[in-house]
N, CA, C and O atoms as a GROMACS GRO file, in nm:
protein
  468
    1MET      N    1   1.553  -1.920   3.620
    1MET     CA    2   1.515  -1.802   3.544
    1MET      C    3   1.445  -1.847   3.416
    1MET      O    4   1.494  -1.933   3.343
    2THR      N    5   1.330  -1.788   3.390
    2THR     CA    6   1.258  -1.823   3.269
    2THR      C    7   1.296  -1.728   3.157
    2THR      O    8   1.325  -1.610   3.180
    3LYS      N    9   1.296  -1.780   3.040
    3LYS     CA   10   1.332  -1.702   2.923
    3LYS      C   11   1.207  -1.631   2.871
    3LYS      O   12   1.104  -1.694   2.847
    4ARG      N   13   1.216  -1.501   2.853
    4ARG     CA   14   1.103  -1.423   2.802
    4ARG      C   15   1.092  -1.440   2.651
    4ARG      O   16   1.192  -1.441   2.580
    5GLN      N   17   0.971  -1.454   2.606
    5GLN     CA   18   0.948  -1.459   2.462
    5GLN      C   19   0.954  -1.319   2.406
    5GLN      O   20   0.913  -1.222   2.470
    6HIS      N   21   1.006  -1.310   2.285
    6HIS     CA   22   1.007  -1.181   2.216
    6HIS      C   23   0.865  -1.144   2.177
    6HIS      O   24   0.795  -1.222   2.113
    7THR      N   25   0.823  -1.026   2.216
    7THR     CA   26   0.691  -0.976   2.181
    7THR      C   27   0.708  -0.868   2.076
    7THR      O   28   0.772  -0.766   2.102
    8PRO      N   29   0.649  -0.887   1.957
    8PRO     CA   30   0.662  -0.785   1.854
    8PRO      C   31   0.591  -0.657   1.896
    8PRO      O   32   0.501  -0.661   1.979
    9PRO      N   33   0.631  -0.542   1.838
    9PRO     CA   34   0.562  -0.418   1.869
    9PRO      C   35   0.413  -0.432   1.842
    9PRO      O   36   0.371  -0.507   1.754
   10ARG      N   37   0.335  -0.360   1.919
   10ARG     CA   38   0.189  -0.367   1.908
   10ARG      C   39   0.144  -0.347   1.764
   10ARG      O   40   0.187  -0.253   1.697
   11GLY      N   41   0.059  -0.434   1.718
   11GLY     CA   42   0.007  -0.426   1.583
   11GLY      C   43   0.089  -0.503   1.482
   11GLY      O   44   0.035  -0.548   1.381
   12GLN      N   45   0.218  -0.520   1.506
   12GLN     CA   46   0.304  -0.589   1.410
   12GLN      C   47   0.266  -0.734   1.396
   12GLN      O   48   0.267  -0.789   1.286
   13ASP      N   49   0.231  -0.799   1.508
   13ASP     CA   50   0.194  -0.940   1.501
   13ASP      C   51   0.072  -0.961   1.413
   13ASP      O   52   0.069  -1.056   1.335
   14SER      N   53  -0.027  -0.875   1.424
   14SER     CA   54  -0.146  -0.892   1.342
   14SER      C   55  -0.116  -0.862   1.195
   14SER      O   56  -0.173  -0.927   1.107
   15VAL      N   57  -0.029  -0.766   1.170
   15VAL     CA   58   0.010  -0.734   1.033
   15VAL      C   59   0.081  -0.853   0.971
   15VAL      O   60   0.050  -0.893   0.859
   16GLN      N   61   0.178  -0.909   1.043
   16GLN     CA   62   0.252  -1.025   0.992
   16GLN      C   63   0.158  -1.143   0.973
   16GLN      O   64   0.168  -1.213   0.872
   17ALA      N   65   0.068  -1.166   1.067
   17ALA     CA   66  -0.022  -1.279   1.060
   17ALA      C   67  -0.115  -1.268   0.939
   17ALA      O   68  -0.158  -1.370   0.885
   18LYS      N   69  -0.148  -1.149   0.898
   18LYS     CA   70  -0.238  -1.128   0.785
   18LYS      C   71  -0.166  -1.140   0.651
   18LYS      O   72  -0.230  -1.134   0.547
   19GLY      N   73  -0.034  -1.158   0.652
   19GLY     CA   74   0.040  -1.170   0.528
   19GLY      C   75   0.089  -1.036   0.475
   19GLY      O   76   0.130  -1.026   0.360
   20LEU      N   77   0.086  -0.934   0.558
   20LEU     CA   78   0.133  -0.803   0.516
   20LEU      C   79   0.283  -0.793   0.540
   20LEU      O   80   0.329  -0.750   0.645
   21ARG      N   81   0.357  -0.835   0.439
   21ARG     CA   82   0.502  -0.826   0.443
   21ARG      C   83   0.547  -0.750   0.320
   21ARG      O   84   0.504  -0.780   0.209
   22ARG      N   85   0.632  -0.653   0.339
   22ARG     CA   86   0.671  -0.570   0.225
   22ARG      C   87   0.734  -0.652   0.113
   22ARG      O   88   0.726  -0.614  -0.004
   23GLU      N   89   0.798  -0.764   0.147
   23GLU     CA   90   0.860  -0.848   0.046
   23GLU      C   91   0.757  -0.906  -0.051
   23GLU      O   92   0.791  -0.943  -0.164
   24ALA      N   93   0.633  -0.915  -0.007
   24ALA     CA   94   0.527  -0.969  -0.091
   24ALA      C   95   0.472  -0.867  -0.191
   24ALA      O   96   0.394  -0.903  -0.279
   25PHE      N   97   0.513  -0.741  -0.178
   25PHE     CA   98   0.456  -0.635  -0.260
   25PHE      C   99   0.565  -0.544  -0.319
   25PHE      O  100   0.563  -0.423  -0.292
   26PRO      N  101   0.659  -0.597  -0.397
   26PRO     CA  102   0.768  -0.512  -0.448
   26PRO      C  103   0.721  -0.401  -0.543
   26PRO      O  104   0.773  -0.290  -0.537
   27ALA      N  105   0.625  -0.430  -0.629
   27ALA     CA  106   0.576  -0.327  -0.721
   27ALA      C  107   0.501  -0.218  -0.646
   27ALA      O  108   0.514  -0.100  -0.677
   28LEU      N  109   0.422  -0.258  -0.547
   28LEU     CA  110   0.350  -0.160  -0.467
   28LEU      C  111   0.446  -0.071  -0.390
   28LEU      O  112   0.428   0.050  -0.384
   29ARG      N  113   0.547  -0.131  -0.333
   29ARG     CA  114   0.645  -0.054  -0.257
   29ARG      C  115   0.715   0.048  -0.348
   29ARG      O  116   0.732   0.164  -0.311
   30ALA      N  117   0.755   0.004  -0.467
   30ALA     CA  118   0.820   0.096  -0.562
   30ALA      C  119   0.726   0.208  -0.603
   30ALA      O  120   0.767   0.324  -0.612
   31PHE      N  121   0.600   0.175  -0.628
   31PHE     CA  122   0.501   0.277  -0.664
   31PHE      C  123   0.480   0.377  -0.550
   31PHE      O  124   0.482   0.498  -0.573
   32LEU      N  125   0.461   0.327  -0.429
   32LEU     CA  126   0.438   0.416  -0.316
   32LEU      C  127   0.556   0.508  -0.293
   32LEU      O  128   0.538   0.627  -0.266
   33ARG      N  129   0.677   0.455  -0.302
   33ARG     CA  130   0.796   0.537  -0.280
   33ARG      C  131   0.822   0.633  -0.396
   33ARG      O  132   0.878   0.741  -0.376
   34GLY      N  133   0.782   0.593  -0.516
   34GLY     CA  134   0.808   0.677  -0.633
   34GLY      C  135   0.700   0.778  -0.664
   34GLY      O  136   0.728   0.884  -0.722
   35TYR      N  137   0.576   0.747  -0.628
   35TYR     CA  138   0.464   0.833  -0.666
   35TYR      C  139   0.383   0.885  -0.546
   35TYR      O  140   0.332   0.996  -0.551
   36LEU      N  141   0.371   0.806  -0.442
   36LEU     CA  142   0.294   0.850  -0.325
   36LEU      C  143   0.387   0.870  -0.206
   36LEU      O  144   0.359   0.826  -0.094
   37HIS      N  145   0.497   0.936  -0.232
   37HIS     CA  146   0.598   0.966  -0.130
   37HIS      C  147   0.552   1.084  -0.045
   37HIS      O  148   0.439   1.132  -0.060
   38GLN      N  149   0.638   1.131   0.044
   38GLN     CA  150   0.598   1.235   0.138
   38GLN      C  151   0.559   1.366   0.070
   38GLN      O  152   0.488   1.447   0.130
   39ASP      N  153   0.604   1.389  -0.052
   39ASP     CA  154   0.571   1.513  -0.123
   39ASP      C  155   0.469   1.493  -0.234
   39ASP      O  156   0.454   1.578  -0.322
   40TYR      N  157   0.398   1.380  -0.231
   40TYR     CA  158   0.307   1.350  -0.343
   40TYR      C  159   0.202   1.458  -0.362
   40TYR      O  160   0.166   1.490  -0.476
   41ALA      N  161   0.151   1.516  -0.254
   41ALA     CA  162   0.046   1.618  -0.267
   41ALA      C  163   0.099   1.741  -0.341
   41ALA      O  164   0.029   1.799  -0.424
   42ALA      N  165   0.223   1.781  -0.312
   42ALA     CA  166   0.282   1.896  -0.380
   42ALA      C  167   0.317   1.863  -0.525
   42ALA      O  168   0.304   1.948  -0.613
   43VAL      N  169   0.362   1.741  -0.550
   43VAL     CA  170   0.405   1.700  -0.683
   43VAL      C  171   0.287   1.667  -0.773
   43VAL      O  172   0.279   1.712  -0.887
   44HIS      N  173   0.194   1.588  -0.721
   44HIS     CA  174   0.084   1.538  -0.804
   44HIS      C  175  -0.052   1.599  -0.771
   44HIS      O  176  -0.140   1.604  -0.856
   45GLY      N  177  -0.069   1.646  -0.648
   45GLY     CA  178  -0.195   1.708  -0.609
   45GLY      C  179  -0.292   1.612  -0.542
   45GLY      O  180  -0.367   1.653  -0.454
   46SER      N  181  -0.292   1.486  -0.584
   46SER     CA  182  -0.385   1.389  -0.526
   46SER      C  183  -0.335   1.248  -0.552
   46SER      O  184  -0.246   1.226  -0.634
   47MET      N  185  -0.395   1.153  -0.482
   47MET     CA  186  -0.363   1.012  -0.504
   47MET      C  187  -0.398   0.973  -0.647
   47MET      O  188  -0.321   0.903  -0.713
   48ARG      N  189  -0.513   1.016  -0.693
   48ARG     CA  190  -0.557   0.981  -0.829
   48ARG      C  191  -0.462   1.038  -0.935
   48ARG      O  192  -0.433   0.971  -1.034
   49ALA      N  193  -0.415   1.160  -0.916
   49ALA     CA  194  -0.322   1.219  -1.012
   49ALA      C  195  -0.188   1.145  -1.011
   49ALA      O  196  -0.124   1.130  -1.115
   50ALA      N  197  -0.145   1.099  -0.894
   50ALA     CA  198  -0.022   1.019  -0.885
   50ALA      C  199  -0.042   0.887  -0.959
   50ALA      O  200   0.048   0.841  -1.029
   51ALA      N  201  -0.159   0.826  -0.944
   51ALA     CA  202  -0.189   0.702  -1.016
   51ALA      C  203  -0.189   0.726  -1.167
   51ALA      O  204  -0.138   0.644  -1.243
   52ASP      N  205  -0.245   0.838  -1.210
   52ASP     CA  206  -0.245   0.872  -1.353
   52ASP      C  207  -0.102   0.890  -1.406
   52ASP      O  208  -0.070   0.846  -1.516
   53ALA      N  209  -0.017   0.954  -1.326
   53ALA     CA  210   0.123   0.972  -1.366
   53ALA      C  211   0.193   0.837  -1.379
   53ALA      O  212   0.268   0.815  -1.474
   54PHE      N  213   0.168   0.748  -1.285
   54PHE     CA  214   0.227   0.614  -1.294
   54PHE      C  215   0.179   0.543  -1.419
   54PHE      O  216   0.260   0.483  -1.491
   55ARG      N  217   0.050   0.548  -1.446
   55ARG     CA  218  -0.006   0.481  -1.564
   55ARG      C  219   0.059   0.534  -1.691
   55ARG      O  220   0.081   0.458  -1.785
   56ALA      N  221   0.089   0.664  -1.695
   56ALA     CA  222   0.152   0.723  -1.813
   56ALA      C  223   0.298   0.680  -1.826
   56ALA      O  224   0.349   0.664  -1.937
   57ASP      N  225   0.366   0.663  -1.713
   57ASP     CA  226   0.509   0.632  -1.714
   57ASP      C  227   0.540   0.483  -1.725
   57ASP      O  228   0.643   0.446  -1.783
   58ALA      N  229   0.455   0.399  -1.673
   58ALA     CA  230   0.485   0.256  -1.657
   58ALA      C  231   0.452   0.175  -1.782
   58ALA      O  232   0.368   0.212  -1.863
   59SER      N  233   0.522   0.062  -1.794
   59SER     CA  234   0.490  -0.032  -1.901
   59SER      C  235   0.363  -0.109  -1.863
   59SER      O  236   0.319  -0.104  -1.748
   60ALA      N  237   0.306  -0.177  -1.959
   60ALA     CA  238   0.187  -0.258  -1.932
   60ALA      C  239   0.216  -0.365  -1.828
   60ALA      O  240   0.133  -0.391  -1.741
   61ASP      N  241   0.333  -0.427  -1.834
   61ASP     CA  242   0.372  -0.529  -1.736
   61ASP      C  243   0.382  -0.470  -1.596
   61ASP      O  244   0.339  -0.532  -1.498
   62GLU      N  245   0.439  -0.350  -1.585
   62GLU     CA  246   0.451  -0.285  -1.454
   62GLU      C  247   0.314  -0.250  -1.398
   62GLU      O  248   0.290  -0.268  -1.279
   63ARG      N  249   0.225  -0.201  -1.482
   63ARG     CA  250   0.089  -0.169  -1.438
   63ARG      C  251   0.016  -0.295  -1.393
   63ARG      O  252  -0.049  -0.296  -1.289
   64ASP      N  253   0.028  -0.400  -1.472
   64ASP     CA  254  -0.040  -0.526  -1.438
   64ASP      C  255   0.011  -0.583  -1.306
   64ASP      O  256  -0.068  -0.631  -1.224
   65GLN      N  257   0.142  -0.578  -1.284
   65GLN     CA  258   0.199  -0.629  -1.159
   65GLN      C  259   0.148  -0.550  -1.040
   65GLN      O  260   0.112  -0.608  -0.937
   66LEU      N  261   0.143  -0.417  -1.053
   66LEU     CA  262   0.095  -0.334  -0.943
   66LEU      C  263  -0.053  -0.361  -0.916
   66LEU      O  264  -0.094  -0.369  -0.800
   67VAL      N  265  -0.133  -0.376  -1.018
   67VAL     CA  266  -0.274  -0.407  -1.000
   67VAL      C  267  -0.290  -0.541  -0.928
   67VAL      O  268  -0.372  -0.553  -0.837
   68ARG      N  269  -0.213  -0.642  -0.969
   68ARG     CA  270  -0.222  -0.773  -0.902
   68ARG      C  271  -0.186  -0.762  -0.754
   68ARG      O  272  -0.252  -0.822  -0.669
   69GLU      N  273  -0.081  -0.685  -0.724
   69GLU     CA  274  -0.041  -0.670  -0.584
   69GLU      C  275  -0.146  -0.594  -0.504
   69GLU      O  276  -0.173  -0.629  -0.389
   70LEU      N  277  -0.206  -0.492  -0.562
   70LEU     CA  278  -0.312  -0.419  -0.491
   70LEU      C  279  -0.436  -0.505  -0.472
   70LEU      O  280  -0.502  -0.496  -0.368
   71GLU      N  281  -0.468  -0.588  -0.568
   71GLU     CA  282  -0.580  -0.681  -0.552
   71GLU      C  283  -0.553  -0.777  -0.436
   71GLU      O  284  -0.641  -0.805  -0.355
   72SER      N  285  -0.430  -0.825  -0.430
   72SER     CA  286  -0.391  -0.915  -0.321
   72SER      C  287  -0.400  -0.843  -0.186
   72SER      O  288  -0.450  -0.898  -0.089
   73LEU      N  289  -0.350  -0.720  -0.182
   73LEU     CA  290  -0.356  -0.642  -0.059
   73LEU      C  291  -0.500  -0.618  -0.017
   73LEU      O  292  -0.534  -0.630   0.101
   74ALA      N  293  -0.586  -0.586  -0.112
   74ALA     CA  294  -0.727  -0.561  -0.081
   74ALA      C  295  -0.792  -0.686  -0.023
   74ALA      O  296  -0.876  -0.677   0.067
   75GLU      N  297  -0.755  -0.804  -0.073
   75GLU     CA  298  -0.806  -0.930  -0.018
   75GLU      C  299  -0.760  -0.949   0.126
   75GLU      O  300  -0.839  -0.985   0.213
   76ILE      N  301  -0.633  -0.926   0.149
   76ILE     CA  302  -0.575  -0.947   0.281
   76ILE      C  303  -0.634  -0.853   0.384
   76ILE      O  304  -0.659  -0.893   0.498
   77VAL      N  305  -0.658  -0.728   0.346
   77VAL     CA  306  -0.698  -0.628   0.444
   77VAL      C  307  -0.847  -0.626   0.474
   77VAL      O  308  -0.893  -0.539   0.547
   78THR      N  309  -0.923  -0.718   0.420
   78THR     CA  310  -1.066  -0.718   0.452
   78THR      C  311  -1.090  -0.731   0.601
   78THR      O  312  -1.185  -0.674   0.654
   79ALA      N  313  -1.003  -0.805   0.669
   79ALA     CA  314  -1.020  -0.825   0.814
   79ALA      C  315  -0.913  -0.753   0.896
   79ALA      O  316  -0.906  -0.772   1.017
   80THR      N  317  -0.833  -0.672   0.832
   80THR     CA  318  -0.726  -0.600   0.902
   80THR      C  319  -0.778  -0.467   0.954
   80THR      O  320  -0.850  -0.396   0.885
   81ARG      N  321  -0.741  -0.435   1.075
   81ARG     CA  322  -0.778  -0.306   1.132
   81ARG      C  323  -0.716  -0.192   1.051
   81ARG      O  324  -0.606  -0.206   0.998
   82ALA      N  325  -0.786  -0.082   1.043
   82ALA     CA  326  -0.738   0.034   0.968
   82ALA      C  327  -0.603   0.081   1.021
   82ALA      O  328  -0.517   0.123   0.943
   83ARG      N  329  -0.584   0.075   1.150
   83ARG     CA  330  -0.458   0.120   1.209
   83ARG      C  331  -0.341   0.034   1.160
   83ARG      O  332  -0.234   0.086   1.130
   84ALA      N  333  -0.362  -0.097   1.153
   84ALA     CA  334  -0.257  -0.187   1.104
   84ALA      C  335  -0.228  -0.160   0.957
   84ALA      O  336  -0.112  -0.162   0.916
   85LEU      N  337  -0.332  -0.134   0.878
   85LEU     CA  338  -0.314  -0.102   0.737
   85LEU      C  339  -0.233   0.026   0.720
   85LEU      O  340  -0.139   0.031   0.640
   86ARG      N  341  -0.269   0.130   0.795
   86ARG     CA  342  -0.196   0.257   0.786
   86ARG      C  343  -0.050   0.239   0.824
   86ARG      O  344   0.039   0.292   0.758
   87GLY      N  345  -0.025   0.163   0.930
   87GLY     CA  346   0.113   0.138   0.972
   87GLY      C  347   0.192   0.063   0.867
   87GLY      O  348   0.308   0.094   0.842
   88PHE      N  349   0.130  -0.036   0.805
   88PHE     CA  350   0.198  -0.112   0.701
   88PHE      C  351   0.232  -0.024   0.582
   88PHE      O  352   0.345  -0.026   0.534
   89ILE      N  353   0.135   0.054   0.534
   89ILE     CA  354   0.157   0.139   0.416
   89ILE      C  355   0.261   0.247   0.445
   89ILE      O  356   0.349   0.271   0.362
   90SER      N  357   0.253   0.311   0.560
   90SER     CA  358   0.345   0.421   0.587
   90SER      C  359   0.481   0.374   0.636
   90SER      O  360   0.584   0.417   0.584
   91LYS      N  361   0.484   0.287   0.734
   91LYS     CA  362   0.612   0.247   0.794
   91LYS      C  363   0.683   0.138   0.714
   91LYS      O  364   0.802   0.151   0.684
   92GLU      N  365   0.613   0.032   0.681
   92GLU     CA  366   0.676  -0.080   0.612
   92GLU      C  367   0.702  -0.050   0.464
   92GLU      O  368   0.804  -0.091   0.409
   93MET      N  369   0.609   0.021   0.402
   93MET     CA  370   0.620   0.044   0.258
   93MET      C  371   0.678   0.181   0.223
   93MET      O  372   0.711   0.205   0.107
   94GLY      N  373   0.690   0.271   0.320
   94GLY     CA  374   0.753   0.400   0.296
   94GLY      C  375   0.668   0.501   0.221
   94GLY      O  376   0.722   0.584   0.147
   95SER      N  377   0.537   0.496   0.239
   95SER     CA  378   0.448   0.586   0.167
   95SER      C  379   0.418   0.712   0.245
   95SER      O  380   0.408   0.709   0.368
   96GLY      N  381   0.405   0.823   0.175
   96GLY     CA  382   0.358   0.947   0.234
   96GLY      C  383   0.206   0.953   0.233
   96GLY      O  384   0.146   1.027   0.311
   97TRP      N  385   0.145   0.876   0.146
   97TRP     CA  386  -0.001   0.863   0.139
   97TRP      C  387  -0.041   0.754   0.237
   97TRP      O  388   0.013   0.644   0.234
   98ILE      N  389  -0.135   0.786   0.324
   98ILE     CA  390  -0.176   0.690   0.426
   98ILE      C  391  -0.327   0.667   0.412
   98ILE      O  392  -0.407   0.754   0.446
   99PRO      N  393  -0.365   0.550   0.362
   99PRO     CA  394  -0.508   0.524   0.344
   99PRO      C  395  -0.579   0.511   0.477
   99PRO      O  396  -0.527   0.451   0.571
  100ALA      N  397  -0.698   0.567   0.484
  100ALA     CA  398  -0.776   0.560   0.607
  100ALA      C  399  -0.852   0.429   0.618
  100ALA      O  400  -0.897   0.391   0.727
  101SER      N  401  -0.867   0.359   0.505
  101SER     CA  402  -0.948   0.238   0.506
  101SER      C  403  -0.917   0.152   0.384
  101SER      O  404  -0.843   0.192   0.294
  102ARG      N  405  -0.976   0.034   0.383
  102ARG     CA  406  -0.965  -0.056   0.267
  102ARG      C  407  -1.027   0.012   0.144
  102ARG      O  408  -0.980  -0.009   0.032
  103GLU      N  409  -1.130   0.091   0.165
  103GLU     CA  410  -1.197   0.157   0.054
  103GLU      C  411  -1.100   0.248  -0.022
  103GLU      O  412  -1.110   0.261  -0.144
  104GLU      N  413  -1.008   0.311   0.048
  104GLU     CA  414  -0.910   0.396  -0.020
  104GLU      C  415  -0.811   0.312  -0.101
  104GLU      O  416  -0.762   0.357  -0.204
  105ILE      N  417  -0.782   0.192  -0.055
  105ILE     CA  418  -0.700   0.099  -0.134
  105ILE      C  419  -0.775   0.064  -0.263
  105ILE      O  420  -0.716   0.059  -0.371
  106LEU      N  421  -0.905   0.040  -0.251
  106LEU     CA  422  -0.986   0.008  -0.368
  106LEU      C  423  -0.996   0.128  -0.463
  106LEU      O  424  -0.999   0.109  -0.584
  107GLU      N  425  -1.002   0.249  -0.409
  107GLU     CA  426  -1.001   0.370  -0.493
  107GLU      C  427  -0.872   0.380  -0.573
  107GLU      O  428  -0.873   0.412  -0.692
  108LEU      N  429  -0.759   0.352  -0.505
  108LEU     CA  430  -0.630   0.354  -0.573
  108LEU      C  431  -0.628   0.248  -0.683
  108LEU      O  432  -0.581   0.273  -0.794
  109LEU      N  433  -0.677   0.131  -0.652
  109LEU     CA  434  -0.682   0.023  -0.750
  109LEU      C  435  -0.765   0.065  -0.873
  109LEU      O  436  -0.723   0.042  -0.986
  110GLU      N  437  -0.880   0.126  -0.850
  110GLU     CA  438  -0.963   0.175  -0.959
  110GLU      C  439  -0.890   0.280  -1.042
  110GLU      O  440  -0.896   0.278  -1.165
  111ALA      N  441  -0.821   0.371  -0.975
  111ALA     CA  442  -0.747   0.476  -1.046
  111ALA      C  443  -0.636   0.414  -1.131
  111ALA      O  444  -0.612   0.459  -1.243
  112LEU      N  445  -0.569   0.313  -1.080
  112LEU     CA  446  -0.461   0.250  -1.155
  112LEU      C  447  -0.514   0.169  -1.274
  112LEU      O  448  -0.444   0.151  -1.374
  113ARG      N  449  -0.636   0.123  -1.261
  113ARG     CA  450  -0.698   0.052  -1.372
  113ARG      C  451  -0.750   0.150  -1.478
  113ARG      O  452  -0.788   0.110  -1.588
  114GLY      N  453  -0.752   0.279  -1.443
  114GLY     CA  454  -0.800   0.380  -1.538
  114GLY      C  455  -0.946   0.412  -1.522
  114GLY      O  456  -1.009   0.460  -1.616
  115GLY      N  457  -1.002   0.384  -1.403
  115GLY     CA  458  -1.144   0.409  -1.376
  115GLY      C  459  -1.177   0.556  -1.372
  115GLY      O  460  -1.089   0.641  -1.356
  116ALA      N  461  -1.303   0.585  -1.386
  116ALA     CA  462  -1.351   0.724  -1.383
  116ALA      C  463  -1.342   0.779  -1.243
  116ALA      O  464  -1.345   0.705  -1.145
  117GLU      N  465  -1.330   0.910  -1.234
  117GLU     CA  466  -1.323   0.977  -1.104
  117GLU      C  467  -1.456   0.980  -1.038
  117GLU      O  468  -1.469   1.032  -0.927
   0.00000   0.00000   0.00000
């Protein structure tokens, strides 16, 4: 009898291989769960408004850490399929906001940096 290898759920292997592990993004996970949760649209109205609320509430160190993690995520996801990115953000990180693309990650990054709309 041959021993079967464990096969991760579809998409998980590529996510793990790309370095998308929630442990690598603690500030992002806290932000997503605290500001871009399942009710973010009702509470904040938009992703940008949630980012503005975070910027108002957070210390400079907290903002800087989140920006660094988003920059890292943006680097990693250049070659990641959009489906894998959405699964990571929603399932692994617990976000109600689900980016359709890397560009939406970059929009969030710009909003957190205080960029213009």
